C-alpha positions as CSV (number, residue, x, y, z in Angstrom):
1,M,0.1,-0.1,0.0
2,P,1.3,3.4,-0.8
3,R,2.2,6.1,1.9
4,F,1.5,9.3,1.6
5,Y,2.7,12.3,3.7
6,F,0.3,15.0,5.4
7,D,2.5,18.3,5.7
8,V,1.2,21.8,7.0
9,R,1.4,24.7,5.8
10,T,0.5,28.6,6.5
11,P,0.5,31.1,3.7
12,S,4.3,31.7,4.8
13,G,5.1,28.3,4.6
14,V,5.6,24.7,6.3
15,V,4.9,24.5,9.7
16,C,5.1,21.3,10.2
17,L,6.4,18.2,8.0
18,D,5.2,14.6,8.5
19,H,7.8,12.5,8.7
20,E,5.5,9.1,9.4
21,G,3.3,9.3,6.9
22,L,-0.4,7.1,6.1
23,D,-0.8,4.4,4.3
24,C,-3.8,5.1,1.9
25,A,-4.7,2.6,-0.8
26,D,-4.4,5.4,-3.4
27,A,-4.3,9.2,-4.2
28,S,-8.3,9.4,-3.7
29,A,-8.2,7.4,-0.3
30,A,-5.5,10.3,0.9
31,L,-7.9,13.1,-0.2
32,A,-10.6,11.8,1.9
33,E,-7.8,11.4,5.1
34,A,-6.5,15.2,4.7
35,R,-10.7,16.1,4.2
36,H,-10.7,14.7,7.4
37,G,-8.0,15.9,9.0
38,A,-5.5,13.1,8.3
39,H,-5.7,12.3,12.0
40,F,-4.2,15.6,13.0
41,V,-7.4,18.4,13.4
42,T,-11.0,18.5,13.6
43,P,-13.4,19.9,10.9
44,E,-14.2,22.1,14.1
45,E,-10.9,22.7,15.1
46,G,-10.1,24.0,11.4
47,A,-13.2,26.1,11.0
48,G,-13.4,27.3,14.4
49,N,-9.6,28.4,15.3
50,P,-9.0,32.0,13.6
51,L,-5.5,30.7,13.5
52,F,-5.9,28.3,11.1
53,S,-7.6,30.0,8.6
54,G,-4.8,30.1,6.1
55,Y,-3.8,26.7,7.7
56,R,-3.9,23.3,4.8
57,F,-2.8,20.3,4.4
58,S,0.0,19.5,1.2
59,V,-0.3,16.5,0.4
60,A,2.6,14.4,-0.9
61,D,3.2,11.3,-2.7
62,E,6.3,8.5,-1.7
63,A,8.5,10.2,-3.7
64,H,7.4,13.6,-2.0
65,H,5.8,14.8,-4.9
66,V,2.7,17.4,-3.8
67,L,-0.3,15.6,-5.3
68,F,-2.7,18.5,-3.5
69,T,-3.7,20.6,-1.1
70,V,-6.8,21.0,1.4
71,P,-7.0,24.1,3.3
72,F,-8.1,23.4,6.9
73,T,-11.6,25.5,6.4
74,D,-12.5,22.5,4.0
75,L,-12.4,19.7,6.4
76,E,-15.2,17.5,6.2
77,A,-16.8,16.0,9.3
78,D,-16.4,11.8,9.7
79,E,-19.7,10.6,9.3
80,A,-19.6,6.8,8.8
81,A,-17.8,4.4,10.9
82,G,-15.0,3.4,8.3
83,A,-14.2,7.2,8.3
84,P,-11.0,8.2,9.1
85,S,-11.2,8.8,13.2
86,G,-9.1,10.0,16.1
87,R,-6.1,12.3,16.5
88,A,-3.6,9.2,16.7
89,R,-0.6,11.1,15.6
90,H,0.8,14.1,16.6
91,L,2.4,17.3,14.6
92,S,6.3,17.1,15.2
């Protein structure tokens, strides 16, 4: 299963590099993880904290090529039991 990296960026640059990454079936699954906060932040935190207004996930593949970005303000709530859950990972 390919690994994807979810770096956190602000308008001025990288805040935190994801050195662990997450195994996802494909780029679509990685996009779903990013849209659900990638275990880092909840949609409520992303939308409700003014500090995060310019933050976004920059999702990269195993070769660290950026595939897409997802603004924290666009995060979606988990709706199904199979959706990404919890915040088991820590930013470093």
